N, C-alpha and C positions, 0 to 999 in steps of 0.2 A: 264565702259562708255569710249568710245574713241572719238577722234576729239572733235567736239563741244559738244558732251556728257559729257566730262570731266568738263566743266565749271559749270554744275549743280552739280556735285561731289565737286568741289572746293568751290562753294558757300555755300552749306550746311554743309560741313565739317568745313569751316571757322566760320560760325555762331555757330555752335554747340561748337566750341572750346572756342570762347569768352563767350558764355553762361555758360559753365561749369566753366571757370575761375572766373567769376563774382559771381556765386553761391558759389564756394568753399571759396572765400573771405568772403562771408557772413556766412559760416558754414552750408549751406543748401545743401540738396541732389541734384544731377543734372544728374543722370544716364538716360539712354534711357527708362528704365523701369518706372521711375519717371515721365518722359515726357509723356509716354503712359497713365498712371494713371490720369495726370492733363487733358489730352486731353479727357479721359473717362468721366470725371466730366462735361465736356462741350458736352457730347453726340457726340464725334468724337471717333470711335472705330478704333484704329490704332494697327496693329500687330507689337509688338516690334521686331520680328524677321525680318520683312521687312525693318525695319530702318537698320538693319544689312546688308541687302542684298544691299540697296542704298549706304550705307557707311562703307564698310569693311576696313580692315586694308590695304588691296592692291587695289588701284584704278582700276587695270586692272579687278579685280573680281566683280566691281560694276555692278548692273542691274538697268535699268531705271524704275522709277514709271511708272505706266500705265497711260494713258491720262485720263481715268475716274476716277483716284485717285488724280487729281490736288487739289481738295478741301482739302483732307487730308494733303497733302504736305503743302499746304498754312497755314492750321491750326498749323502745326507743325512749320513752319517758323515764325509765328506770336508768338508762345510760346517761341521759343529760343530767338527771339528779345527782348521779355519782360524780360526774364531771364538776358539777356546781357545789359539790360537798354539802349536800342538803338531803333531808329525808324526802323520798317521793311522795306525791299526794295518792290518796286512797285509789286503788284501781276501779273501784265501783264509781268513783267520782269521774274518772276518765271515760268509763265505759258510758256513762250517763250523757257525758258532753258529746261523744261520738254518735249516740242514738239521736241526740236532740238536733245534731248538724245535718242528719240525712235529708236530702232534698224531698219534697213532697210531689209525690207522684199521682197520676191519674189512677183510678180504680182499674185494674186490668179488665179487659174484655174477656169473655168465656173462653175464646180461641187462645188467647195468650196464657190464661190460668191453666190450660191443659198441657203447656210445655213442661217437659221433665225439669227437676231442679238442677240437675248438673249443667243443662243447657243455659238456664237462667245465669248461672254463674259465668259461663263462657261469654254470654252476651254482655254482662256487666264489665268483663275485662276489655272486650272489644270496644265497647262504648267509651270506656276511659281512654284506651289507646288511640281511638279515633278523634280525640281532641288534642293530641300532643302533635306538635310538628315533627315531621320525619327527620328533619335536619336542623341544627342549631344556627341561628342567624344573628341574633343580638348579643355581642360580646361573649359569644360562645355558649350562652345560657337559653337560647331560643327566643321565639317571638314574644313580645309581652302580652299578646292576647292569645285566647285559644285559637286553634286552627280553624274552627267553624266560623269564628268571627272575620278571618282574613281570607278565607278560601274562595276562589273564584271558579266557578264550575266550567270546565272546559268541554268543547264538542269533540266528538269522534267522527273521522271522515272514513266511510267504508271504502274498501278496495276490492275491485272485482277480480275474479280469477282469471279473466281473459286479457287484462291489460291494466295499465296504472291509473287510468282516469278515474278520479275520485267522485262519489256521488254526493248526495245531499248529506250534510252533517247533523248528527244528533247527539245528546248527551247519553252517557252510559246508562242512566236511569231510563230514557226513552227506548234504548235498545231492548233493556230487560223487560220493558212493559209491552212491546209490540207484539202482535198476535202470532207473527212467524219468527219470533225471536230464536236465535240460536246461540251456541257457545260463542264467546268473544275471545279473539286473540288480538291483543292491543300492542302496537309496536310505536316506540318513539325514542328519539335520542336522550342523552343524559340531561336531567334537570327539567325535562318537559313536563313533569306533573303526574307521571304514572303512579308512584307510590303515594303521593298525596291523594289522588283520586281513590285509590283502593282505601286509604285510612278513612277518608270521609264517607265512602259507600258503606263499609263495614261498620263504622261508628254510628252512621245515621240509621241504618237498618236495625242494629242491636238496640239503640235507644229507643226506636219506634216499638220494637217487640217488649222491651222492658216497661214502657209507659202504657202498653195495651192499646196503642193507636189503631185506628181503623184500617183493617187490612194489614198493617205492618209489612207492606209489601215493598216492591222496588222503590216506593216513595216518589213517584212522578211528581216533581216539584211544580206547584202552581205559580211560583215566581218566575223571573226571567232566567235565561241559560246561564247568566253570569251570577246569579244569586246563590244562596245556601239555605233557602228556607225549609221548612218541614211540612210541605203540603201533603195533602191525603193520596194515598195510592189509588190510581184508577186501574192500572194493570190490565190483566187478560181474564179476569174473573178468578184468579187464584188469590187465596186468603193472605198469602205473605212469602217472603223470602226469608230463609233463614241462612245468615252468612256464616261461612267457616273460612277464617282469614289466616293465611299461611305465606311464608316466604318460600321460595323454590329451593333455596340453598338449604333451608330447614327440612324440607321433605326429601331432598336428594341426600343429605348427609346422615339421616337417621340410619343406625346400624340394623334396625329391624325392617327396614323397607318402607316404601311409601304408604301401603296400607296400614301398617301399624302406626306410622307417624300421624296419619289423619285420625285413627282411632284414639291415639293418646290426646290429641287435641280435642276431640269431640267429648272425652271424659276427664278432662283436666280438672283436678281439685275433687273428683268424685271417686267413689268406689270403682275400681277398674272391672271390667266383665270377667266372668269366671274363666273363659277360655281365652288366653292371651294370643291364640294363633288364629283368631277369626279375622277374615278380611274385612276392610273398611266397607266395601260394597255390600257385604253381607250385614254388617252391623247397621249400615245406613238404612237398609230395607226394614230391618227389625225395628229400629227406632221410628222409622215412619209409621209403622202400624199404630204406634201410641200417640201420632200427632193429629191434630184437627184436619179434616179433609181439605185439600187444596193447597196445603203448604208445599213449597218447593226449596230444596237445598241449593244454596248458592256457594260454590267453592271458589274462593278468590285466591289466586296464586300470583304472587308478585315477585318479578326479577328473575326470569329464566336465565337471563344473560349472566347472573350472578353465579350460577353453578359453574365451577371453575374449569371443567374439561368438557370437550365435546361428547366423549363418551358417556359421562355422568348426565349431560343435558339430554342426550339421545335417548338414554334409559328412562329419564323422568318423562320427556316428551312422549315416548311410546306408552307409558303408563296412564298419562292424562288422556291421550288419544283414545286408548281402550276404554278408559272410563267414560269418555264422551260419547263413545259409540255403544256402550253398555245398555242393559234394558232400562235402568234409571235414567241415563243420558238421553236415550232416544225418546222415551215416553215424556221427557219433560220435567220429571220428578227432582231432576238435578241439573243445575246448569254450572257452567265453568266459565270464569273470566280470568284470563291470563295475561300478564304484561310482561314486556321484554324490550331491550334495546333491539334496534334492527338486526335480524338474523339473515343468514344466507338462504337463499331460495329453497335450497335442498333441505336445510334443517325445518324451514318454514312448512315444508310440504307435509310434515307429520300432521299439522293441525288443519290445514286446508283439506287434506284428503279425509279427515275425521269430520268435516263438516263445520269447522269453526268459521265464523265471520271475521275476516281479517279487518282491522281497523288501525288508523293512525290517530294519535292525540294532536288536535289542531293547536298551534301555537296562540299566543295572546293577540288579538288585534287591538286597535286603539282603544275601543270603548271598554274592552277588558281591563286594559293596563290603567285606564283612568279609574275604573270601579276598584281595582286593586289599591291604587294609591289612596283613594278615599277610605277604604277599609283599613289600610295600614297606619295612616296618619290620624284618621278620625274625622268623621263627617262635620263636626263642629269646630269652631275657631278654637285654636289656632291651627288645627289639623287641617282644615280645608286650605289654608294659605300655604301650609307646607306641601301638601299634595300638588298644588298648582306650581309652586317652584321647583319641585321634583320633576314633574313632567316637562317644565320649561328646559331643565338642565339635560333631560334626556334627549329632547329636541336639538339643544345646542351642540351636543356631543355626537349627534347623529347616531344614537344607540337604539334606534327602533327595532332593528333586527335581533340585537342582543337581548333587549328587555322583552322581546316576544317569548323568550324562554322563562317560564315562571321563577326558577330557581335564581337565574341572573337578575330579574326584575327585583326579588327581595333583596340580593346582595347590593345592587345599586341603591335601593332604599336604605340599607343599612349604612353604606358609604356616605350617602348624601346627608344622613343625620348626623354622622361623625363630624364631616367637614362640610357644612352647607354652604359656605362661601368659597369653597376651593374649587367647585365644579367637578363635574363627573369626567372621568377619562374617556378617550375617544375610541377604544377598541375593547374586545373581549379580554384579551390578555392583560392589559393594563388595569381593567377593572378588578380582575381577580387578585392582581398584585396589590391594589390599593386596598382591597377588602382583607387581604392577608396583613397588611401593614395596620389596618384598624384593629383587627383581632389582636395582634401582637401588643400594640400600645394599650388596649383596654386591659391586658392581662399582665402588664409590666410590674405593678405592685406586688401581686400575687408571686410572679415568677422571682423577683428579688427576695421576697420573703423565704421562698423554698431554697434559694441558695445559701442565704444566711444560716438557715437551720442546717443545711448539709455541712457547712464549714464549722458550726458548733458541734455537731454530731462527730465530726472526723477528729476533733480535738487537736493534738499535737502530732498526729501520724502524718509525715511528710508525704508518704505515697498515697494515702488516702485524700490529703489536700490536693496533691497534683491530679488525682482522678476528678475531683469536683472541678478543678480550674479547667480540665480538658473538656468536661461535659459543658461547662459555661460557654467555651470558645466553639464548641462543635455541635450544639444543640440543633441547629439548623440542618447539619450534615446527618444527624441521628433521624431527624424527622424525614428527610429524604430516603434514607435507608427504610424507614418503616413503609413509606409510600410505595417503594419498589416491591417490598414483601406484600403489601395489600393488594397490588395489581398483578402479581405474578404467582402468588402461591394460594393454594387452597386452604381456605379456613386458617389464615395465619394467626399466630399468638403474637401480637405486636409487642406485648410487654416483655415476654420471654426473648424475643428476637432482638429487642432494643438491648437487654441486659448482656446478651451474648455479644452483640456488637461492640458494647462498651468494654466487656472483658477482653476482648481481643486486642484492644488498644491500650487499656490501662491497667490490665491484670485483674486478677479475682479478689484483690485484697479489699477493694471497697465495698464488696458484698458481705464480707466477714467483719470488717471493722466498724463501718458506719451503720448505726442502727437505722432501720427503715429505708436502706439505700433503694431497694426495688420499688417501693411505694413511692418514694420521693422523685425517682426518675420518671415513673408513670405520671405523676402529678405535673412535673415540668413539661412533658410531652403535651398535655391537655392545655398548657398556657399558651400554646400555639393558637388555640381557637379552632383548629382544624381537626383535632382529635378529641373525642369524648370518651369518658369513662362510664360504662354502663354494666351495672352489676358486676364490677370487678374485673371486666375486660375492656381493652382499649379497641376503638374502631374509629376510622375517619368518618366525620359527620356526614359526608356525601363522596361517593365514589369519584366524582368528578374533581374533587380537591387532591384526592390521592394521585389520580392520573396527572393532575397539573404538577405536582411535586416530583413525581417519577420522570415526567418529561424534562423537568429543570435538571435533575440529576444526570440524565442522559446528555443534555446539552453541555453541562459542565465537564463531561468526560470526552468532548471533543477538543481538537487543538485550539488554541487561542487565536490562530489565524486561519483564514480559509485558503486552501490551496487546491484548485480543481484538477492539478496533476498528480496528486498524492492518492495512493490506492485506498487509504482510509476513507478520505472525503468521497472518493467514486462509489465505494461500496455503500457508504451511508446514504448519499443521494440516490443511489439506485434503489435501495429499500424505500425511501421516501417518496420515489416517483412512481412507485408501482401502484396500479390502480386498485389492487385487492391483496388480501392476505394478512397474516397477523402481524407482520412487521411494519406494514405501511402506516398505519394511524399513528403508533407511538413514535415512529421515525419522524413523521411530519410535525407532530406536536414538539418534539426536541428541536427540530430545525427552526421552528417558529420562536421557541425560547432562545435560541442561539441568536437568531436575526435581531430580536429586541435588545439582547445584552450587547451585541457587537453591530451597531448600525452601519459602519463603514464596510464590514465584511459582508452584511446583508445586501449591499449594492453590488459587491463583487459576485455573490451568489446568484442574484438574478441576472447579471451579465452573462455568467457562465451557463445558466440554464437556458436562456434565450439565444444562445449561440448554438444549442444543441439541436439535433435533427429528429429526435423522437418526440412524439406527442406527449409521453409521459414527462418529459422534462418541462414542457411547455404548460402542462397541467399543474405541476409543482410549482411553477412561477405564478401561475394564476392564484394557486391556494395562498401563497405568501402574500400577494397582493390583496385578496379578499380578506385576509386576517389582519390587515393593518401593518405589515412589516414594512420597515423603512424603504423608501423607493423613490425613484424620480418620475417626473412626467414622461421622460422617454420610455421608461419600463412599461407604463400603462399603456402608452400609445404602440408600442411593440406588440404588447399581448392582444390589444384590440384588433390591430392589423392582421394578425396570424389567426384570428378566430374562424374565418370561413374554412380553413384547412383542418380544424380540430373537430372532436366529436362532442356528443351531448354533455358529458361530464365537465368539460371545459366552458361550454356555454352557460351551464348552470351556475358556475362560480361567479359569473358576472352579476346574478341576482343579489349578491352580498357585496357589491362594490358601490360605493355612494357617490363617486366623482361624477359631476354632470356630463364629462366627456363619454362616460360609458353609456349614458342614456341617449346622446346624440349619435354615437356609433351603432347602437343596437337599432334605433329608428331608421338610420340610413340602410343598414342591411336588409330590415323588414320592407322597405319600400322599393329599394333598387336592386338587390342582388338577383343575378340571372338564375340562380340555383333555387329550386323550391325548398330544399331541405335547409339551406342557410336561412331563407326568409322565415320558415316556420320556427327554427331555433331561435332566431332574433325576436320573432314577435312573442314567443312565450317568456323569454327573458325580459323584454320590454314590459310586459304586462305587470311586472313586479315593480318596476320604476315608474311607469307612467300608464296605468290601466286605461286611461280615456284615449291615449294615443294608440294603444295596442287594439283596442275595440274599434276605433275609427278605421285602422289600416285593415283589420280583419273584414270589416263590413265592406270596404271598397273592393277588397279581392273576392268575397263571396257574399253578396248582399242578402242571400236567402239563408246563409248558415248561422246558427246561433254559435257565438263564441263564448265559452264559460271560463275562460282564463286557463293559466298553466298550472302544471302540477308543482306546488311549492316543495323546495327541497329541505334537507335538514338544516334548520337554522343554528344549531349549535356548532356543528363541525365545519359548516359552509361547503359540504360534500353531499352529493345525492347519494340517497341509500342504494341506488342501483349499481354504483361504483364498486361495491364489494361483491355484486354478482358477476362483474364483467368478465373475470378470468375464467368463468365457465359458460359464457354466452355461445362460444364457438366450441362445442363439446368435443367433436371429432379431433380438432388439433391437440386438445389436451390429453385425450386418450392417446394419440399417436406419440405425444412428448412422453407420456407415462411408460408406454411400451419401449421407446428409444432408450429411457433411463433405467430400465428394470437391470439390476445387477451393476449398475454404473455408479462410480464415485460421486456424481453429480446429483445424485437423486434427492440430496437433502433439501433442494429448492422445491420440489413437489411435495417432499415430506411433510412440509408445513400444512399441507392439506390433505393428509392422508385419510383422514376419516370422511371428509366431504367427497374426495375422488371416489372412495370405495362406495359410498352411497350412490354417487352418479353411475358407476360401473354397474352396480347391482340393479338399479330402477331406473336408469336414464332413458332417454328417447330411443325408439326402435332403429333410428339412423345409425346408431353405434354398431349394430349389427352388420351393417354393410362395410364396416372397416375391419372388423375383426369379431370372430364369435366370442360372446361373453364368457363361455366356458373356458376358452383358451386364456382370457384375462385372469379369471379366477385361479386357474392353474398356476399362472406365472406369479400371481400374488403369493400364493401359498407357497410356492418353491423359492422364490428370491427374497420375498419381504415378509417374514412371519408377522411382523407388528401391523402391517396392513392387512394381511390375511385375517387377524383377529378381528378388525373393524367389518371386514366384508362378511365373515361368518356371523357376526352379531346381527348385521343388517339384514342378511338373507333370511335368517330365522324370523325376524320381524315380518318380512314380506310374506313369507309362506304362511304364518300363523294369522295374518290380518285379512279380515274380510273386506277392508277398505281397497284393497288392491285387486286388480283384475285377475280372472282365473288363469290367464295366459302368464301373467307375472308371477303368480304363486306357484304354478307348475314349473316355470324356468328356475325359480329359487330353489324349489324342492330338488331339481336335478344337480344345480350347482353345489348344494349343500353336500351332494354325495362325494364331492371331491375333497371334503375335509375329514371323512371319516368319523371316528369318534361314536357317540352314543345317540346321533341324530336319526337312525333308521327307523325306530318304531314311530317316532312322531311323524316323519316323512311319510311312512305307509299310511298312517291314519289320515293325514291331510289328503293325500292323493286318493284314498279310498272314498273319502268324503266328496271330493269334487267329482269322481267317476259316478257316484250314484245320485248326485244332485239333479233332479229333474228340471229345476229351473235353469240349468246351464245349456248352451248349445251342445249338439251331438259332437262337434269338432273338439270342444273343450273337454267333454267327458271322455272322449276317445283318447285324446292326448294324455289325459291324467291316468287312464287305464294302462296304456302304453308305457309311461313312466313308472308305474307301479310294477308292472311285469319285469322291468330291468332289475328290480331289487333282489331278483333271485327266485329260486324254486319256491319257497314258502308262499310267495305272493303271486305266481304266475296263474294259479287256479282261480284266485279271487279276482284277478285282473280279467281272466277269461270270462268268468260269470258275469262281469259288468258289461263286457262287450256283447255277450250273448243277450243280456236284457236289453240292451239298446237295439240290437239286431231284430228282436222278436217284438218290440214295442210298436203297435199300430201306428202311434203319433209320429214315429220316425219317418222322415220322408223316403219315398221309394229308392231314390238313387243311393241315400246313405245306407238304408237296410242292403242294398246289393254289395256296396263296398264293404260294410261290417261282415256279411256273411262270407265274402271271398277271404277277408282277413282271418276269419276263424277257421276256414278250410285250407288255407295256405295257398290258395290260387292267387294268381296275379290280378290286382285291381288297381284302379287309378288311385294316386295318392291325393287325399283331399286337399284342394286348394281353396285358401280363404280369400274372401274379398278383402277390400281396403279396410273394413271395420273388424275383420277377424270373426265375422258372425255366420257366414255361409260360403257356399261355393261361388266361383265366378260365373257369371252368365254363360249359358250354353254348355255347362259341363254336364 
């Protein structure tokens, strides 16, 4: 706040200081979190992070409370005045300070002035949220500057539907401004900047709408791709993008459904519509009629992977895909941008089939990392010198791959600031551990104060004092328990879970004897720096840190010594060595934790893995080497020597190995291997280590072919995203294995994939029908595995109802659904009737739909016969098909229609 706005900052800061001093003298807590909780008891919901926005350490970073938040500010002033034991200032005085602190805005353009009032409130909130870091970095309190000041705009690399080769990269704003722009489905690993990108996009567009900027559109930036400028929208002739920003978990968890969740967001803080049951799409079209011409709705949905179950994700994915193909989505009046960690290709098909452009977030390159360092530390001295030292330490520690992930670049910057002379650690695991130590030390004083308060509150009750001592000694274990809950449970209540865990170990007496026991336990959990308290609920500041602690918990449950002959170790390494499935990644992360904690055993594990005969064991050895697990030179040499016998995932792991011997081995294979596949794999991996050498070798082999480099793999996990697809690449063996295990006690192995297997069965490649008729599979699922049958039924309904699928697939799905009975028949009849009467479809498809309709029973046979008669008498129907249809109607023998390879007509000569 500047000028007169500084008066509000000074007034609030002084009142808070006096309140804290008085409470401290009385031995009472006085933090902003305590203020938030006290106000919540008075039904005043105050975001604790927003207090920090109003009153940061540096007055120049302060932001003014919104005018419509005056009541909340006044409630806070009254509370602090009470704590300070003084009379509050006049409310009119505080209201005047708030009004004076409001930022000066441009006069709104006529188009912006036409926006409804409740949308202006929505954009106000999104603009504020768009300036807040999505995760805390500095001492658990967030970056010292606003997000827009530090944010580095990343590029998106589009992925074609026919192959993995990436095309030219563009920013999300450029995608949204292009003339042939489509809906966007953005995949990237954890910490790669997806949520930050969405925050800045929503905040930037909302701010431009509020300020009445020209166009207020996608805001194609006139600055460089690494900048954060606020250039004028050039777009496609549309006047503006109206952002509506939500998390996928928020949409999926709303009890009233996705449509109502979006409607509630649209009308937040405003009088709700009279008809509460109206769908979002209908509300959207109605609202559009009151908007200036050319405005487009932009639905931003962040974190599909955070929807906890595959069934819930599939349900939300189907709704978004339907929304994308609706009239508003097809006409361009509404666009969807969706972010997610890499999905299985079967789940991804929802969006590619609906016409989404599939993109990946490009990691930081060197220029972007340098720009980030300058923004983080400051472009003026001493910041510029700090940035140079930070980059030097990144180079010394060979952390180029790690700091290409934006989250880890920020983590490394925080660790560097804490211990500038110590030097950055040499791998991702050690960096996270050092960051954890930094946060713990930064909160040590607060933690000790909370424990002293607990001891005081326990009084002389020995059982309560023992509970406090247990909590002191097992706080890290409690945090690991919270991490397990966070990664395994849907919408976990970490506070309640922590209290239940403690009660199971120390009894329930602490809850009843110690005043504020629950609040103090929650506060102690936040002193880890990895957990934050937001509006009374606890959450990990980033899912990556929850996964890190959960992996640590799994590693601690392993035996203290490695024994390759033990069944426990064999089962565990079997899970870790699998190329796909829900157990694989967590098991690998736990094994990495174990290896770093037990360096001597880590060497034995590598010896044991490299004596194995399966490719999976060698892949796991390569994973440990790429992640910086303790190893010897012989372990690396053994892995490099085995590479020609291994498949693509193992080759891709070499992209994350920094030892010079890796580069030499890759170059040798690329130049001298007699096998083309080995040469190509080596060339792509070499291009990461030595692009010039890779280009020279490629030019020598194919002088006229342009070499555009390899497809880079996931920098966070050191694993290719295609690994998760590998278990379904050979679909026929998977289905055969499924058949072999139906009714067998070993079926739990495939049960991990129940939802995806059913999706594959219902809509997989036609080659599966050569193995076994799909109807037989569906019947087997229904008979032997009811839980799988539920997935299959749900997916078949989607196929039958979706125009994105081929008529053949929809007819097959309708016929398969009959196996489930229930109340599907009316809908099946309606879909088949629509297909049979659609003049745009081929006669073969219409005839097949009519035959399927006739099989529904007597009430539908007459209708089916009428459809066949219409086709037989239609002069546009080819003569040979009229003959076949007429023969079918009269009951005489006629050749069965045979389709060509495309399924669109008869074979030649029929």
